[in-house]
C-alpha positions in Angstrom: -7.7 147.1 -10.7 -8.0 144.2 -8.3 -8.7 140.6 -9.1 -12.3 140.8 -8.1 -12.8 143.9 -10.4 -11.6 141.5 -13.3 -13.9 138.9 -12.3 -16.8 141.4 -12.3 -15.9 142.5 -15.7 -15.7 138.8 -17.0 -19.1 138.1 -15.4 -20.7 141.2 -17.0 -18.9 141.1 -20.4 -18.9 137.1 -20.7 -20.7 137.3 -24.0 -18.1 139.6 -25.5 -15.3 137.3 -24.3 -17.3 134.2 -25.8 -17.9 135.9 -29.1 -14.3 137.0 -29.6 -13.1 133.5 -28.7 -15.6 131.8 -31.2 -14.6 134.1 -34.0 -10.8 133.6 -33.6 -11.3 129.9 -33.4 -13.6 129.8 -36.3 -11.1 131.9 -38.3 -8.3 129.4 -37.3 -10.3 126.4 -38.2 -11.3 128.0 -41.5 -7.6 128.5 -42.3 -6.6 125.0 -41.0 -8.9 122.9 -43.0 -8.7 124.9 -46.1 -5.0 125.7 -46.6 -3.0 123.3 -48.8 -1.0 120.6 -46.5 2.9 121.0 -46.9 5.3 118.1 -46.5 8.8 118.3 -45.2 11.8 116.3 -46.0 15.2 116.6 -44.4 18.7 115.8 -45.5 22.0 116.3 -43.7 25.6 117.3 -44.5 28.6 116.6 -42.4 31.6 119.0 -42.9 35.1 117.7 -42.2 38.3 119.4 -42.9 41.5 117.9 -44.3 43.1 118.2 -41.1 40.5 116.1 -39.3 42.4 113.0 -40.2 45.8 114.4 -39.2 48.5 112.5 -37.6 48.2 114.2 -34.2 45.5 114.9 -31.8 46.1 118.7 -32.0 45.8 118.5 -35.8 42.5 116.9 -35.6 41.3 119.4 -33.0 42.4 122.3 -35.2 40.6 120.8 -38.2 37.5 120.4 -36.2 37.6 124.0 -35.0 38.2 125.1 -38.7 35.1 123.3 -39.8 32.8 124.6 -37.0 33.8 128.1 -37.9 33.1 127.7 -41.5 29.8 125.7 -41.3 27.6 128.6 -40.5 28.8 130.4 -43.6 28.0 127.3 -45.7 24.2 127.3 -44.3 23.9 130.9 -45.7 24.5 129.4 -49.2 21.1 128.1 -49.2 19.6 131.4 -49.8 21.6 132.1 -52.9 19.8 132.3 -56.1 22.4 130.7 -58.0 22.3 127.6 -55.8 18.6 127.5 -56.3 18.9 127.7 -60.2 21.3 124.7 -60.1 18.9 122.7 -58.3 16.0 123.7 -60.4 18.1 122.6 -63.6 19.0 119.2 -61.9 15.5 118.5 -60.9 13.9 120.1 -64.0 11.5 122.1 -61.8 9.0 124.6 -63.3 9.5 127.4 -60.6 11.5 130.7 -60.1 14.6 130.5 -58.0 13.1 132.9 -55.5 10.1 130.5 -55.0 12.3 127.6 -54.4 14.6 129.6 -52.1 11.5 130.2 -49.8 10.7 126.6 -49.6 14.2 125.5 -48.2 15.9 126.3 -44.9 19.3 125.4 -43.6 19.9 125.0 -39.8 23.3 124.3 -38.0 23.3 122.5 -34.7 25.3 124.4 -32.0 29.0 123.3 -31.6 28.7 120.8 -34.6 29.7 120.5 -38.2 26.2 119.2 -39.3 24.0 121.3 -41.6 20.2 120.2 -41.7 18.4 121.1 -45.0 14.5 121.1 -44.9 12.5 121.3 -48.0 8.9 121.8 -48.0 6.4 121.3 -50.8 2.8 120.2 -51.5 4.0 116.9 -53.1 6.0 114.6 -50.6 8.0 113.2 -53.3 8.9 116.6 -54.5 9.8 117.8 -51.0 12.2 114.6 -50.9 13.9 115.4 -54.2 14.3 119.2 -53.4 15.9 118.3 -50.0 18.3 115.7 -51.7 19.1 118.0 -54.6 19.9 120.9 -52.3 22.2 118.6 -50.3 24.2 117.4 -53.3 24.3 120.9 -54.9 25.4 122.6 -51.6 28.2 120.0 -51.2 29.4 120.7 -54.6 29.3 124.6 -54.0 31.3 124.1 -50.7 34.1 122.2 -52.4 34.2 124.6 -55.3 34.6 127.6 -52.8 37.0 125.7 -50.4 39.4 124.6 -53.2 42.3 126.8 -53.4 43.5 128.3 -56.6 45.9 125.8 -58.3 44.8 122.9 -56.0 42.5 119.9 -56.8 41.7 119.0 -53.0 39.3 121.3 -51.2 40.2 122.3 -47.6 37.0 120.8 -46.3 35.0 117.7 -47.4 31.2 117.9 -47.2 29.4 114.7 -47.4 25.7 113.7 -47.3 25.5 111.7 -44.0 21.7 111.5 -44.1 19.6 111.2 -47.4 16.3 113.0 -47.7 13.5 110.6 -46.5 9.9 110.5 -48.0 7.5 112.2 -45.7 4.4 110.5 -44.8 2.4 113.1 -42.8 2.2 116.9 -43.5 4.0 119.4 -41.2 1.4 122.1 -41.7 -1.4 122.8 -41.0 -1.4 121.4 -37.4 -4.9 121.4 -36.4 -4.6 120.6 -32.7 -1.8 123.4 -32.2 -3.6 125.9 -34.4 -6.9 125.4 -32.6 -5.2 125.7 -29.1 -3.4 128.7 -30.0 -6.7 130.2 -31.5 -8.5 129.4 -28.2 -5.8 131.1 -26.2 -5.5 134.1 -28.4 -9.3 134.4 -28.6 -9.6 134.4 -24.8 -6.9 136.9 -24.4 -8.4 139.2 -27.0 -11.9 138.8 -25.5 -10.6 139.7 -22.1 -8.7 142.7 -23.5 -11.8 143.8 -25.3 -14.0 143.4 -22.2 -11.5 145.4 -20.1 -11.2 148.1 -22.7 -14.9 148.4 -23.0 -15.3 148.4 -19.3 -12.9 151.2 -18.9 -14.5 153.2 -21.9 -17.9 152.6 -20.7 -19.0 155.4 -18.5 -22.8 154.4 -18.1 -24.1 153.8 -14.7 -24.5 150.1 -14.0 -23.8 149.5 -10.3 -23.8 151.0 -6.8 -20.3 152.0 -7.0 -21.1 154.0 -10.3 -23.8 155.9 -8.4 -21.5 156.6 -5.3 -18.8 157.8 -7.4 -21.0 160.2 -9.2 -23.4 161.7 -6.8 -23.9 161.9 -3.0 -27.5 160.9 -3.3 -28.4 157.7 -2.0 -29.8 154.8 -4.2 -33.4 154.3 -3.1 -33.9 151.2 -5.4 -33.5 149.5 -8.6 -36.3 148.5 -10.9 -35.5 145.3 -12.8 -35.9 145.0 -16.4 -39.1 143.6 -17.7 -39.7 142.6 -21.4 -43.5 142.9 -21.0 -43.3 146.6 -19.8 -44.9 147.9 -23.1 -47.8 145.6 -22.8 -48.1 145.6 -19.1 -46.6 149.0 -17.8 -48.5 149.1 -14.4 -47.6 147.0 -11.4 -51.5 146.2 -11.0 -51.3 143.9 -13.9 -48.5 141.8 -12.2 -48.7 139.3 -9.5 -48.0 140.5 -6.1 -44.7 138.3 -5.9 -43.6 139.7 -9.4 -40.0 140.9 -9.1 -41.0 144.5 -10.6 -43.9 144.7 -8.1 -41.5 143.8 -5.4 -38.9 146.4 -6.5 -41.5 149.2 -6.2 -42.5 148.0 -2.7 -38.9 148.3 -1.7 -38.7 151.8 -3.3 -41.9 152.8 -1.5 -40.3 151.6 1.9 -37.1 153.4 1.4 -39.0 156.6 0.5 -40.6 156.5 3.9 -37.3 157.3 5.5 -36.8 160.5 3.5 -37.9 163.5 5.6 -39.7 161.4 8.1 -41.0 164.4 10.2 -42.9 165.9 7.3 -46.6 165.5 7.4 -47.0 165.8 3.6 -44.1 164.8 1.1 -43.9 166.2 -2.3 -41.5 164.3 -4.7 -40.6 165.1 -8.2 -39.7 162.1 -10.4 -37.4 163.1 -13.3 -34.3 161.8 -15.1 -31.4 163.2 -16.9 -32.5 162.6 -20.4 -35.8 161.1 -22.1 -36.3 157.3 -22.5 -34.9 156.5 -18.9 -38.2 155.3 -17.5 -39.2 158.2 -15.3 -43.0 158.2 -16.2 -43.4 154.5 -15.5 -41.4 154.9 -12.2 -43.5 157.6 -11.1 -46.9 156.1 -12.0 -46.0 152.8 -10.3 -44.4 154.4 -7.4 -47.7 156.4 -6.9 -49.8 153.2 -7.3 -47.7 151.3 -4.8 -48.1 154.1 -2.2 -51.8 154.1 -2.7 -51.9 150.3 -2.3 -50.2 150.8 1.1 -53.1 153.0 2.4 -51.5 156.3 1.9 -53.7 159.2 0.4 -51.5 159.6 -2.8 -51.8 162.1 -5.5 -50.0 161.7 -9.0 -49.6 165.0 -10.7 -48.7 164.8 -14.5 -46.4 167.9 -14.7 -44.8 166.8 -18.0 -46.4 169.4 -20.1 -44.4 168.8 -23.1 -44.8 164.9 -23.6 -47.3 163.8 -21.1 -47.6 160.0 -21.0 -48.8 159.2 -17.5 -52.5 159.6 -18.2 -52.2 157.3 -21.2 -50.6 154.7 -19.0 -53.2 155.0 -16.4 -56.0 155.1 -19.0 -57.4 158.3 -17.6 -58.9 161.4 -19.4 -56.2 163.8 -20.3 -58.3 166.7 -21.5 -58.6 168.2 -18.0 -55.8 168.6 -15.7 -53.0 170.8 -14.6 -53.3 173.4 -17.3 -56.9 173.9 -17.1 -56.6 174.3 -13.4 -53.8 176.8 -13.5 -55.8 178.9 -16.1 -58.7 178.8 -13.9 -61.1 176.9 -16.2 -61.6 174.1 -13.7 -61.2 173.8 -10.0 -58.6 171.5 -8.4 -61.2 169.2 -6.9 -63.1 168.8 -10.2 -59.9 168.1 -12.3 -59.0 165.3 -10.0 -59.5 161.7 -11.2 -59.3 158.3 -9.5 -57.5 155.4 -10.8 -60.0 152.3 -10.7 -58.8 149.6 -8.2 -56.1 151.4 -6.5 -57.6 154.8 -5.0 -54.8 156.7 -6.5 -55.8 160.3 -7.2 -54.5 161.5 -10.6 -54.1 165.0 -11.9 -53.5 164.7 -15.7 -51.6 167.3 -17.6 -54.5 168.7 -19.5 -53.9 170.5 -22.9 -50.2 170.9 -23.8 -49.4 174.6 -23.5 -46.9 176.6 -25.5 -45.1 177.8 -22.3 -44.7 175.0 -19.9 -41.8 176.5 -17.8 -43.8 179.7 -17.3 -46.9 177.9 -16.1 -44.9 175.6 -13.7 -43.2 178.6 -12.0 -46.3 180.7 -11.6 -48.1 181.5 -8.4 -50.9 179.5 -9.5 -48.8 176.4 -9.5 -47.6 177.2 -6.0 -51.2 177.5 -4.9 -52.1 174.1 -6.6 -49.3 172.3 -4.8 -50.4 174.1 -1.5 -54.0 172.8 -2.1 -52.7 169.3 -2.8 -50.7 169.1 0.4 -53.9 169.9 2.4 -55.5 166.9 0.7 -52.9 164.2 0.4 -50.2 162.4 2.3 -47.8 162.0 -0.6 -47.7 163.9 -3.8 -45.7 162.3 -6.8 -45.0 164.8 -9.6 -44.0 163.2 -13.0 -41.6 166.0 -14.5 -39.7 166.3 -17.8 -36.1 165.3 -18.1 -33.7 167.8 -16.3 -31.1 168.2 -18.9 -33.2 169.3 -22.1 -35.5 171.7 -20.1 -35.7 173.5 -16.9 -39.3 172.4 -15.8 -38.2 169.6 -13.5 -35.7 171.7 -11.6 -38.4 174.7 -11.2 -40.8 171.8 -9.8 -38.2 170.4 -7.5 -37.5 173.8 -6.0 -41.1 173.8 -4.8 -41.1 170.3 -3.7 -39.5 168.5 -0.9 -37.0 167.1 -3.3 -36.4 165.2 -6.8 -36.1 161.5 -7.5 -33.8 160.9 -10.3 -34.2 157.8 -12.5 -31.2 156.6 -14.2 -31.3 153.8 -16.9 -29.0 150.9 -16.3 -26.4 150.9 -19.2 -27.8 154.0 -20.8 -27.5 157.0 -18.4 -23.7 158.0 -18.2 -22.1 159.3 -15.2 -21.7 162.7 -16.5 -25.2 163.0 -17.4 -26.3 162.0 -13.9 -23.7 164.5 -12.5 -25.1 167.2 -14.5 -28.7 166.3 -13.5 -27.7 166.7 -9.8 -26.0 170.1 -10.9 -29.2 171.3 -12.3 -31.0 170.6 -9.0 -28.4 172.4 -7.0 -28.6 175.5 -9.2 -32.2 176.1 -8.0 -31.7 175.0 -4.4 -33.5 171.7 -4.8 -32.7 168.7 -3.0 -31.9 165.5 -4.6 -33.6 162.9 -2.6 -32.1 159.9 -4.1 -31.4 157.8 -7.3 -33.6 154.9 -8.8 -31.6 152.7 -11.1 -34.1 151.6 -13.8 -34.0 148.6 -16.3 -31.6 146.5 -14.4 -31.3 143.0 -15.6 -33.3 140.3 -13.8 -30.4 138.2 -13.1 -28.5 139.7 -10.2 -25.6 138.5 -8.0 -25.6 140.4 -4.8 -25.4 143.7 -3.1 -28.8 145.0 -2.3 -31.0 142.5 -0.6 -31.4 139.0 1.0 -32.2 136.8 -1.7 -35.2 136.3 -4.1 -38.2 138.5 -3.3 -35.9 140.8 -1.1 -33.0 141.7 -3.5 -34.4 143.8 -6.1 -33.6 147.3 -4.4 -29.9 147.4 -5.6 -28.0 145.4 -8.5 -24.1 146.1 -8.3 -23.1 144.4 -11.6 -26.0 143.0 -13.4 -25.7 141.6 -16.9 -27.5 142.4 -20.0 -30.8 140.7 -20.9 -30.9 137.8 -23.1 -30.2 138.8 -26.6 -28.4 141.7 -25.4 -31.1 144.2 -26.1 -32.7 146.5 -23.6 -36.3 147.7 -24.2 -37.3 151.1 -23.8 -39.5 151.2 -20.8 -40.7 154.8 -21.0 -40.5 156.9 -24.1 -40.7 160.0 -22.0 
């Protein structure tokens, strides 16, 4: 991945990064301001050998080397339970030796004979007493260990060179350090989660996703609109509304498909339900009719018809009644008020939709429609659950597949294309639906012209995406 890919991920997943950072910082703050403060006091021991005061320089040097070689071993005495027990008895402490051991550390400065003893405790005075008590007890233990049998003088002379001082400020917690580390850790965690989620996310969100999945061109992108349930039709929007402009872009791009054909028949479908294929087909048909084209919308989703409801036309008469010969094609047509769009509703839901749609009567219905209209939009069921849309696409000029931003996976989109190829149908193009309103670049030339394509749009406010079409 390149730097721009990471920047794109951060721009798309900024909410995840921010949330992760806030959680880590909040946890660090809760720990920092609730944990008991600890105070630390330090005492120092200086280790000298009997030879340090020798009459010759070489004797003093050998004594210093001897002390340096032994001083590290003396520091290890601090972890002895026996030494801790001695300090507990001397200070009359009410704690176990193992507990006291954990509160004391010993460090040796490189190439020196100085042992620094640090003691931590909730009480400043007790931390001072423990550090001083350990220094005295360790000095006594060193003398005892380094005194040869039968001798009274030890080979080394430990002495307390720096008494333990009374600490005035706690050494832990450190709010500034803890919160700074939490901020860095939270950002790293958030970025890591964002990258991982991006790599695991196989949904279609950009032009690149579509190009990697199918050879079909992207005809347009319909931006997300929170008012889609109450105002599903573009006729209820202002002429400059982003969604209305998006359908005009789609209408323009559709004119370049099969330019030599006098009549164009397009099936509008999707991979799965709920991706917005019905609202897309209805609004595309309305937009074509508003441009002066003689347009017919045929509701061929005979399983879950929704187009007639959206257009508020009678659904009792339509495709099924015409195919059964109960009503003529002309008598079944209805006009959507104010747009001039001709509508052929689905009619009664049949028990055998697939058989009706591949019948000779359906072929005759389409031929009759071609003689009457310039453009025919067929609202069809999703491709993957049933075969209806593929059967219709094989009789039409091609299929327009609607993919929902952040919902349709690349695999589902590829499988939808394969279904069309299996019946010899052409995939005219892809419409990316429910794209967020905030877009950066990639498809147009600014406000009012850039709603055709959105490469890396972000989620709508609140992180929720409405269902634009239950079909």
